[in-house]
N, C-alpha and C positions, 0 to 999 in steps of 0.2 A: 213230663219235663226232662230235658236232657241232663246227663250227668254233669254236675258242677265240680270242678277241681278246686279244692281249697288252695288259695294262693299261699306262697311262702310267707311266714310271719315276719312283719317288720322288726328290725333289731331293736333291742331295748335302749340302746344308746348309739347316737351317730357321732363317731369320734373322728376328729381331723388329724390327730397325732399319729395315726397308723393307716396303712393302706386299706382301701375298702375290701371287706371280706368277700371272697368268691362264693358262689353257690356250692353247698356241700355235696349235692348230688347231681349227676348228669341229667340230661333230658329224659323225661319219662317216655315210655313207648308211645303214648297217645299225644305227646306234645309235639313231636317232630316227625316229619316224613320225608326223608332224603331220597332223592333219585339215585339208586345204586349205579355207580359208573360201570360201564362195560369194559371189556379189555381194549387195549389200544388198537387204533385202526392202522393197518399197514398201507403203504403206498399201493397204488393200483397195480403196478407191475409185479408186486410181490404177493398180491392177494389171490386167493383161489377163485375158481370160477363161481363157486357158491356164494362168495362174498360179493362179487360183481353182480350176480343175479339178485342178491338181497338189496343192493342199492337201486337196481332198476325197479324192483318191486316197491320200494319206498317211494321212489319218484312217481311211479304209477299211482300209488295210493293218494299222494298229496294232490296230484293233478286231477284225479277223478273227483276228489272232494271239492276242489276249487271250481270244477265245472258244474257239478250237479247239486252241491250243498244238500246232501241227504239228511233226512230227519230221524233216522234210526239212531238210538243211543249208542249202539255198538259201533257204528261207523264214526260217530263223533269221538268216541273213546279211542278208536284206532287212529284217527287223524291227530288227535292231541298227543297220543303216545308216540306217533311217528315224529312229530315235531320235537319231542323230548329226545328221542333217539338221534335225530339228525344233529341236534345241538351238542350232544355229549359224545357221539362216536364218529361222525362223518369227517372226511377230509375237507378242509376249507376249499380245496380245488375241485371237489366233486360237483356234479351237476345239481344234485339235490341241495347242496349247501348254497350254490350260486342262486338257485331258485328262491330259497328262503331269504337270502340276502337282498335280492332285488325286489322282492315282494313283501317287505317287512310290514308296510302299512296295511296291505290286504290281510295278512295273517293276523295282525293285531285286531283289525275290525271283526274278523271271524271269531276270534277268542272272546272279544267283547260281546258279540251277539250270543255266543254260547253261555256266557255268564248271565246275561240279562234274560235268558229264556226262563219262563216259569214252569218248573217241573210239575208233572202230574202227581208225583209222590214226594215225600220228604227226602228222597234219596239225593245225596249231594255228590255222587261219584263223579259226574261230569265236571262240576265246579271244582272239585278237588284236582282232577286231571288238568283242567284249564290253568289252575294256579301253578301246577307243576311245570306246565309249558311256559308260563310267564317266568318262572324261576330259571328254567333252563336257558331261555332266550336272553335273560338278563346276564347270566354268567358269561355268555360268549359275546355279549355286546350287540345282539341283534334286536334289542327292544328300543324302539324310538322313544327318546326322552319326552318328546312333546305329547305322546299318547299315554304316558304312565298314569297321569291323573284320571283320565276318563276310564282306563282299565280298572284302577283301584276303586273308583266310585261305583262302577258296576259290580265289582267283586264284593265290596262291603255291603252294598244294598241287597244283593242276592243272597249272601251267606248269613248276614246278621238278621235279616227279616224273615228267616225261616220260622214258622210257628213253633211255639214251645212244644217239646216232645213229652208225651204222656208217660211213656215208659223210659226211664232214665238208665235202665240196665240192659236194654235190648240192643240188637245189632245196629238199628238206626242211630241210637245214641252214640254207640262206639264209632260209627262212620262219621257222624257229625263232629265228634271230638277230634277225629283224625283230620277232618277237613279244616278245622280251626288251627290244628297244629301245622298243617300244610301252609295255611295263610301266614302263621308266624314265621315259618321258615322262608316264605316268599318275601315278606317284608324285610327280614334281616338281610336276605340276599340282595334285594334292591339297594339297601343302604351300603352294603359291603362292596358291591360291584360299581358303585358310583365314583369311587376313588376320591379325588380332591373335592368332589361335589357331594360327598356323602351327607354333609350337614344340611345342605339345601334339600336333598331328597328326603332326609329324615323329617325335616320341618314340613315338607309337603304332605308326607304321610300323616303326620300328627294333625295337620290342619284338616285333612279329610276325615280323620277318626273322631275328632272332638265333637262335631255336631251329632254323632250317634250316641254320645254320652248324655245328651239332654234332649228333651222334647220327643222322646221315643218310648215305646213300651219297655217295661222293666228288663225283660230278657235281652233286648237289643242293647240297652245301656250296659248291662253286665258283660256281654260279649265284646263290645267295643273297648270297655275299660280294661278287660283282660289283655287285649292286644297292646294297649298302651303300656301296661305294666311289663309285658314281655319285651317290648322295644326299649323301655327304660332300663331293664336289666341288661339287654344286649349292648347298649351304647357304653356301659361302664367297662365292657371288656373288649370293645372294638378299637384296635390300634390305629385304624385309618381315620377315625373321627378327629378332625383338626379344628380346634376353636382358637379364636384370637386371644391374645394375652389380656384383653380388656374384659373377657367373659367373667361374670360373677363379681365385678367390681362396681361398687355403687356410684363412684364419681370418676369420670375419665376426662382428662384435660389434654387438649391438643392432640387428639388421636382420631384416626379414621381408618377403620379396618376394612378388609375385603368382605363383600357381601357373602362370599362362599364360606367364610369363617366366622360369621356373626349369627348368634343364636337369638334372632329377633323375637321369636315367639315364646321365649322363656317365661315372660310375665303372664301371657295368656295361658300357657300350659300349667304353670304353678297355680294360677287362679282357679282354673277348671278343676284341677285335681284336689285343691283344698276344699272347694265346695262339694265335690263328689265324695269327699271323705266323710261328710255328714249325711250322706244319702241314707234313706231308710233300708235300702237293700244292703244286707251285710256283705255279700260278695263284692258288689260294686264298691262299697265303702273301703273294704280292706285292700282291694286291688289299687284303688286310688292312693291309699296310704303307702302301699308298697312302691308304687311308681314315684311318689314323693321321696321315699327313702333312696331309691336309685338315682334320682336327680340330685339329691343332696350329696350322694357319693361321687357323682360326676363333678360336681362343683369342687369338692375337696380334692379330687384328683387333678383338676385343672389348676387350682390354686397352688397345689404342691409343685406343679411344673413351672409356673410363672413367678413364684416367689421363693426366695431362699429360706425365709424364716416362717415357721407355722404361725397361725393366728392364735395368740394366747387367750383371746377373749371368746373363744368358741363356746357357745352354750350347748348343753346336752339335753336331749329329750328323753324323759323317763316315762314310758308307757306303763299303764297298770297291768301287772301280770295276770290278774284275774280276767281282765277284759280280753287279753290275747288268748287265754285258754278257753274261754267260753264263747269266743267269737261274737261278742256283743258289739253293736255299733259304737263307733267312737263318740265320746262326749264332745260338746262344743269347746270346752276348756282345753281338752287334749288336742283338738285340731288347731286351736289358736296357738297353743304352745309349739305345735309342730310347724306352723307357718312362721312363727317368730324366728325359726332357725334360718329362714330364707331371706328375711327382710334386709339384712345388711349386705346381701349379695345382689340385690335387685337394683338395676339402673333406673333412673327416673322414668324412662319410657316404659319399662316393665311395670313400674309402680302405677303409672297411669292406666295401663291396660287392665290391671287387676282392680283398680279403683272403679273404673267404668263398669267392669263386670259385676262388682259387688253392688253398685247402685242399681244396675239393671235387674239384679236378682231380688232387690227389695220390692220390685213390683209383683213378684211371685213368692211370697213368704212361705207358702205351703211346700214348695219343692226343696228349698234349702233354708238353713237357719238364718233368720233376720238378725239374730244376735251376732252371728259370725260376720255378716255383711257390715254391720255397724263397726265391729272391731277392726275389720280390714280397712275400711275407709279412714277411720280415726288414726290407725297406725301408719298407713301409707302416706298420708299428707303431712306428716309431722317433720320428717327429717330431710329429704333430699332437696337439691337445688333444681327446681322446675324451670323450664323455659316458658316463654310467654305462650306459645302454642299449647303447651301441655297444661298450663293453668286454665287456658280457655276451654280445653276439652273437659277438664274436671268440672268447671263452673257450669258449662252448658249441660253436662250430665246431671249435676245437682238440680239445675233449673227444671230439667225434664222429668226428674223423679221425685221432686220435693213433695208433691201431694200424695205420692204412693207410699212415702215413708215419713210421715209427720214426726218431727222431733228427732229422727235418727241421724240426720245430716247436720244438725245445728253445731255440734262440737267440731266436726270436720271443717265446716265453713269458717268458724271462728279461728281455728288453727291456721287455715290457709290464708285468712285475712291478716292475721298477725304477722305472717312472714312475707306475704306477697300482696300487700294492700293495693298498690297501684294496678297490678295485673288483675286482681279479683274485681276491683271496681270497674275497670275497662271491660272486662269479660261480661259482667252482669249487665252493663249498659248495652253491650252488643246483643245479649240474649233478649233483652226487652227494652228497646229504646223508648217505648211509651209507658213503661213501668206498669205492667199488669199486676193483678192481685198476687200472683205467685212471686213475682219479683219483689213486691212490697213486703211479703212475708220474709224473704231473705234479707232485705234491707233492714227490716225491723229487728231481726236477730243480731245484726251487726251494731245497730244503734242502741240496743238495750244494755250493752256494755259500755260504760261511760268513756273509758280510755279509747276503745275502738271507735266509738261514735265520733269523737273529736277528730280522729285521723280520717275517718271516712268522709266527713263533711268537708274537711280541708281538701281531700282529693277530688271530691265532686266540684268544689269551688275552682280548683285548678283546671279541671276539664271544661268548666264553663268559660274560663278565660282563655281557652286555647282555640278560639274560632279561626284564627289566622294561620294556624299551622298547615303546612302543605300535606296533601294526601300522599301516604306512603304505601298504600295497598290498593289492589284492584277491587277489594270488597267495599261496597258502599257503607257497610256497618262499621268499618274500621276508619272511615273518613273522620278526621278530627272535628270537622264541622257537624257531622251527624252525632258524634259522641258529645259535643257541646250541647246540642239540642236535647239529647237524651238525659244529660246531667240536669239540665234546667227542668225537664219534665219530672225527673225523680225528686228534685228539691221541692217542686210543687206538691207532690204527694207527701213528702216528709213533713211539710209544714202543716198538713192536716192531722198529723199524728201527735200524740202527747209525748212520745219517746224523743229523747235528745233535745227537749225544748231549751234547757239551759245551755247546751252546746251551741244551739242555733243563736241564742242571744249573745253568746261570746264572740261570734263572728258576724254579727249583724251588719256592721259597716261594709265589710268586704262582700258579704252576700247581697246586700242591697245594691251595691255598685255593679256586681256581676250580673244581676238581673237587669239592671238599667242598660248595661252594655249589650246584654242579650237582645233587648228590644231593638237596638240599632242593628245588630248582626242579622237577626231574623227578618228585618225589613228588606235586607239585600239578598235573601236566599233565592236560589234558582228554583224554577218550577219543578225540576226533577228531584231536587233535594226535599222540597216540601211534600211532594207526592210519595216519595220513598219513605219518609219518616212518619208522616202524619196520616197515612192511609186509614189507620184504625179509627181515627177520630173525625173522619170526614163528615159523618152524619151529624156530628155535634157542632160543626162549623168552628171547631176550636183550633184555629191556626196557631203556629208556633209563637207569633208575636203576641197574640191574645193570651196565650198561656203564660208567657213571661210577664205581661202586665198584670194578670190576675195574681201571679205569684208575688209581685211587688206589693199589691194591695194587701194580700194575706199576711205577708211578712210584717208590714207596718201595723196591721191589727194585732198580730202576735206580740209586738213590742209595746202595745198599749197606745198606739197613735191613730186611733180610728178617726179622730177629729181632723188629722192631717189628710187622710184619704178623702174625707168629705170636702175639705177646702180645695184640694186639687181638682176634685170632681166639679165643684162650682165654677172653677176657672176653665173647665173644659180640657184640662191637662191630659187626662187619661186618653180621651178620644183623639186629641191632637198627636199624642205619642204613637198612635197606631199607624199613622200615615208616613210613608217615606219622605214625602215632600215637606211635611210640617213637623217631622220628628224632632229636630233640634229645638224648635220652639217649645215643644212639649217638655223637653229636658230642662229648658230655661224656666218654665213655669213651676215644675216640681222643685227645682233648686230655690227659686224665689220664695215659694210658699213654705219650704222647710226652714228657711233662715229668718222668717218673719217673727216667730214666737220664741220667747226665752225658754219655753218648755222643752224645746229641742236643742238647747245649747250644747249639752254633752254629746248628743247624737251628731250634731253638725260638726263638732270638734273632731270626733273620731273619723267621720266620713271625710272631712277636709284633709286630715293627716294621711288617710289612706290614698286619697287622690294625689297628694304630693308624691307619695312613694310610687304610685302607678305611673305617674308622668315621667319618672326616671327611666322607664322603658317605653320607648315610642312604639306604638302599635297602630297600624293603619286602620284596623277594624274598629277599635273603640277609642282611639286617641282623641278624635275630634269631640266625641261625646264627653269624655272625661274632661277635656279642656273647657267645654261649654259650662259644665257643672261647676268646675273649679273657678272659672272667672266670675260666674254669678255669685258664688259664695264669698268672693273677695270683698263684697260690700256689706257683709254681715257684721253688725256692730259688736256682736259677742265674740268674734274671732279677732283677738288682738295679738296675743303672744304667738298664736298659730301662724298668723300672716307674717309676723316678724321672722319666723324661722324658715320660711319657704322662699326667701328672696333668691337663694342660689338655684332655684328651679328655672327661673326665667332665662338666664344667659344661654343655656343649652338649647332650650326649646324655641328661643327667638331665631335660631339658625336652622330650624326644622324645614325640610323640603315639602312637608305636607301642605297642600294649598289651604290658605286661610288660617293656619295655625299661628304664624307670627302676628298677624293683625289682631287676632282674637286675644292673644296674650298682652299686646300693647294696650288694648282697651281695658284689660284687667288691671294693668299697672295704672292706667288713668283713673280707675275707680279708687285705687289706694291713695293716689295723690290728692283726692278730694276729701280724704279723711284726716282731720286735724291731728289725730294721735299717731298716724302712720305715714303721712304725706312725705316727710323729709327722708324716710327710710328708702324711698325709691330712688334717691339721687345717686346711689351706688350703681344704678342701672343706666345712667346717662350715656356712657360710652357705647353700650349695646344698643340703645335707642338710636343714637346718631348713626350707627352702622346701617340701620334699616333704610336710611335715606339714599344709600348708595346702590341698593338692589333694584331689580326691575319689577318688584311686586308693588303695584300701585295701591293695593289694599293696605299693605304694611306702611307705605309712605303716608297714606291718608290717615292711618291710626297714629303714626309717629309724630306728625306735625302738631296736633292739639296737645299731645303729651309733652312735647318739648315746650310748647307755650305755657303749659302748667308748671313745668319744672323750672324754667328760667327765673321766675320771681322768687323761688325758694333758694336759689344759689346766692352765695355772697357776691358782692359787687364785682370783685376782680374776676372770679370764675365765670360770672354771668357775662361780663364783657368779652372775655376770651372765647367763651362758647358762642356768643353772638357773632363775633368776627369769623369764627370757623364755619358757622352756619351760612353766613352771607355768601360765601363762595358757592354754595350748593343750592340755595333757595331759588335763584332765578331759573335753574334748569327745570324746576317743577311748575313754572308759570304756564308752560304749554302742555301739561299733563292731561291725559284723556279724561281724568276725573275732575269735574268742576269743583268738587270739595277740596281736592288737593291744590288746585290752582288758587282758590280763595284763601286757604289756610297759609300757603307759602307766602302769598302777598301780604297777608296780615302779619305774619311773623317777621317779615322784612321791615314792615312799618314799625312794629314794636322794637326791633333792633335799632332803628334810627332814633327813636325816642329815648332809648336807653343810653346810647353813645353820644347824644347831642351835648356839646360843651365839654367833652372829655378829651384827653390828649390822644386817645385812640381814634378820635373822630377823623383824623387825617387818613388813617388806614381805611376807615369805613367809607370815605368819600369816593375812592376809586370803585369800590364795590357797588355803591349807589349809582354812580355814572353808568356802570355796566348794566344795571337793571332798568334804566330809564326807557330805553327803546322797547323792550318787552312790555313794560307797563303801559306805554302809549298804545301799542298794538291792541292790548286787552281792553282798552276803552271801547273796542268794537266787538268784544266777546259776546257770544250768543247767550251766555248766562248773566242775568242782571246782577247777581250777587258779586260775580267776578268783576263786572264793570264798576260797581260801586267801590269795591275794595281797591281796584287799580286807581280810580280817581282820588281816593283818600290817600293812597300811598304816594301818588305824584305830588299832592299838596304837601305831605310830610317831607318829601324829597326836596321840594322848593325851599321849605324852611330849613332843612338840614344843610343844603348847599348854599343857603342864603341867596337864592335866585328868585327874586320877587316876581319876575315876569312868568316863570314856570308855575309858581303858585297861583297867579291870577288866571293863566290859561287853563290850568288843571281844574280850577274851581268852576269855570264855564264849560269845561269838557271839550275844548277846541283842540283836538288831537292833531289835525293837519298843521296848524300853526305851531304847535309844540315841536313837531318834527322839523319844520323849517328853522325855528329858533335853535333847536338842538344841533342842526347841521351847521348853521352860521357860527355858533359858539364854539363848536369842536370840529373844525374842518379837518384837523389833523387825524381825526378818528374815523374819517369817512370809510376807509377800508374795513375797519372793525364793524362799523354799522352795516356795511354790505354783507359781511359774513353772517351777522346776526339775522339780517333780513332773509337771507337764503334759507335759513332753518325754518322760517315761518312759511316759506313756499310749500313745505311739506305738511303744514298744519291741516288737520281734518276739517277745520272751520273755513268756510268759503270767504267770509268777510275778512278774516285775518290774512288770507292769501292775497286778497285784493289790496289791502293796506300795505303789505310787503312789496307788491308790484309797484304801487305809487311811490313808496319811499325809495325804492331802487331807481326809479325814474328821476326822482329828485336828486339823488346822489349822482346820477349820470350827467346831469346838467352841469355839475361842478367839476367833472372829471375832464382833464385836459390831456392826460397821457393816453396815447393811442392804444397801448397794451391793455390798460384798465378799461378803456371804452370797449375794446373787443371782448373782454371778459363779461362786461355788463350785457353786451349784445347777445352773447351765448346764453346767459342766464334768462333773459327775457324771451329769447326765442324758444327756450325750453318751456317757459310758462305758457306760451301760446297753445300748447297741446293739452292744457289742463282740461279735465272732463267737464268742468262747469263753464258755461258760456260767459258768465260775468267775469271770471278770472281770465279766461283766454282772450276775450275781447279787450279787457283792460290791458293785458300784456302787449297785444298787437298795437293798440293805440299808443301806449307809452313808447314802444319801440319806434313807431313812425315819428312821433314828436321828437324823440332824441336824435333820430337820423337827420331831421330837418334842422334841429338846433346845431348839431355838429357840422352840417354842411354850411350853414350861414356863418358860423364862426370861422370856418376855413376861408370863405370868400372875403370876409372883412380883413383877414390877415393878408391876403393876396393884394387887395386894393391899397393897403397901407404900404406894402413893399413897392408897388409901382409908383406911388406918389413920391416916395423917397428917392427912387431912381431918377424920376423926371426932375426933381429939384436939384439933384447932383449934376445932371447934364446942363441945366440952365446956368449953373454956377461956372462951368468950364467952357461952354460953347457960346459964340457971339451971335449966331443966326437964330433969332427967335422963331422965324417961320418954320424952319426945319424942326425946331423943338415942338412947335404947335402941331405940325403934321404927324410927327412921330407919336405925339401924345394921343392924337385922335385915332391913329392906327392901333395903339395899345389898348385904348378904351374899347374899340370895336372888338378886339380880340377877347377882352375880358367879358364883353357882353355875349 
């Protein structure tokens, strides 16, 4: 085995109050191998012929090697030595320098090939000379930066992997030590010559070295760690190494430093060195400890530059003197104490790197101490402010390593949960959307602690209620809809556990409603979302909605309501709930069954109150389901005080733009009006109910009319009369509504209003409103719906009584609509123009018979019109009706127009004959010749004919 140099002993105390001590002795002979500079090169015109001849010989040597690539070791050594000579002695304007400059890539490839060659003997002379060439090229800037990593990888692989030397005192061992020293010198020169980019080069070197400190033979790890220790010592004395002021500061606010000045791999480096400090190999362990010491020195130096005051809270590490003297491996407690010196200087990203490394090492407890891994994880997750992505990385790592280290991560998980509950819950849901056995172990740890269990369940509940949030990430697992599904699945598994049962009972109402809403949400999932989330359970046919329904059953059973589950099953409620088409019917069945028994009084009360709170936040995903359940519960006889306290919920939601919401709430209010104990409480909502008659929502109008009919009798007489008068102006506009129920209800409500105001002083005001309604009522005697026909006939009878018009009452009783129209026109000739406008509205009616009746009545009005302008208007109206798509209407319009034209022509001829008769009588009176009068009369008569 080769000779092992004992590393410098780590200091007994790392102090920040004074500068870092420098090494007491210079480099040992076998540690460094500098290329001795030759004397200065003179310009060509001042050089002797022998110097010029030397340059030509050098150029010849290089060109010959490039052409033939000889395999003899002496020729390789000569080529590499020539490269070193050119870099250190040649004039930049010389031909050999120009050759080297323009063929850098080819030279680098040759050096790399020489490094990668497998030597026949352990002799490393060529590799040593190759590293000297790399050092020389780096000094003069002839080394391509893009090729450095591949060169170093080849260098490390070829030098470190040399088999262990049997004789550690022989010439081969001395040569190998010299080769390692040359490597140290090369690495330092690469960092030094990089200038402003020295920190990036340093980190690149360390990234290449770290893999050799693990998963390799013991001698390889020892050699690689010695190089890291040498580099760590070097950077404490390098004036060119420039780090940002944020370096070694745990929390940085509003700061973004240059990548060239950022020590990104500090956490990874400290983590590796900390673990290697517990290595069984004493040399590797002590080199790692020495490297940590130098890193700590660097931190203190940088903090001294960026802060004016020293850190008064710096802890000091006291190493056991006997351990240093005897070179025994460091104990875990000593390494933990050593690491604690770095904790407060590590930024959150560095902490995450070390935490992930520690959890990964838990899979291989034989290589490093599992006790150290547990200590690092528990320590690192306690203090800093992690970002969401950082928490995700830690939780994902815990999930991946949980089975490898049972019990070791529980404390860290609880600490992380206490500080970042929402982020931890979301991350674990993303790790395992379907809640695998490993995920359930992690959930169980959080649920075993009562205080944490309550918060975790509330967060899961919040995630379940967040189905409608927009996706903010390209990752499908970060989609709020997927997280909602995952939370539901997790709740399903938690309900099977005994843990946190009391906490589940405490949030039962909210949890039950969340699961109910989830059934509505999952019924609307896209196929992609179902496939993405539920792929693992495809063989069980356990779709998301079935899982949610099963969870509802299980939750009710956990609450001791097995009988309720069976009652809903008998009504088919669970199966109906599974279908998107019948889903709301299933919701209604569950609510109805739940409110039947007094045994669920307390449960219904809490659920009802939760629903009232949820309705304060309108959500398109579950708003309709919540409203359905809420309305169904309004009829529960056990909810009295609760219903009284929710009256303020209705005004806001009656203005909802969600289709069907206002009509649903109006039906709920109607349920309350039918309860003797609460009916009059609804009167405060009367103005809001009246507003629904002004909207275009026919469903809301249909629901508002019977509600108004139920409310009016509960009002005092004065208020009832005023309300009826206000309603009368709007009711006739609903007579032609597309819904036959709305038509019938509006007609009935008008009839009730006439009965209410008959004989009162307000009846005079009502009379005009009744007259305005007569024509629509007559038209609807021909309505296609029989209920509307009967309602119209009864309303006309009531109108005859109210207007004290006996003929109208008699005609309405017999249903003679045409005669009513003639009587109406005879009685109110001055309203002919108003009747014409009302009739025109019915020309747009969807009912064919009503359009026909409107055409006939317009024709009847036309017969009584004498003004030419009004006749022309009627002519245009009827002409437009001749284009009606229905033949019955168009032919009726054409026939009516033809009759009117004949009537209007006949009327004009009668007027002309009367005028001629008057003229003839006037002439007879003034003229004496009757024969002339007779002849003139005959001529005029012929002209008329």
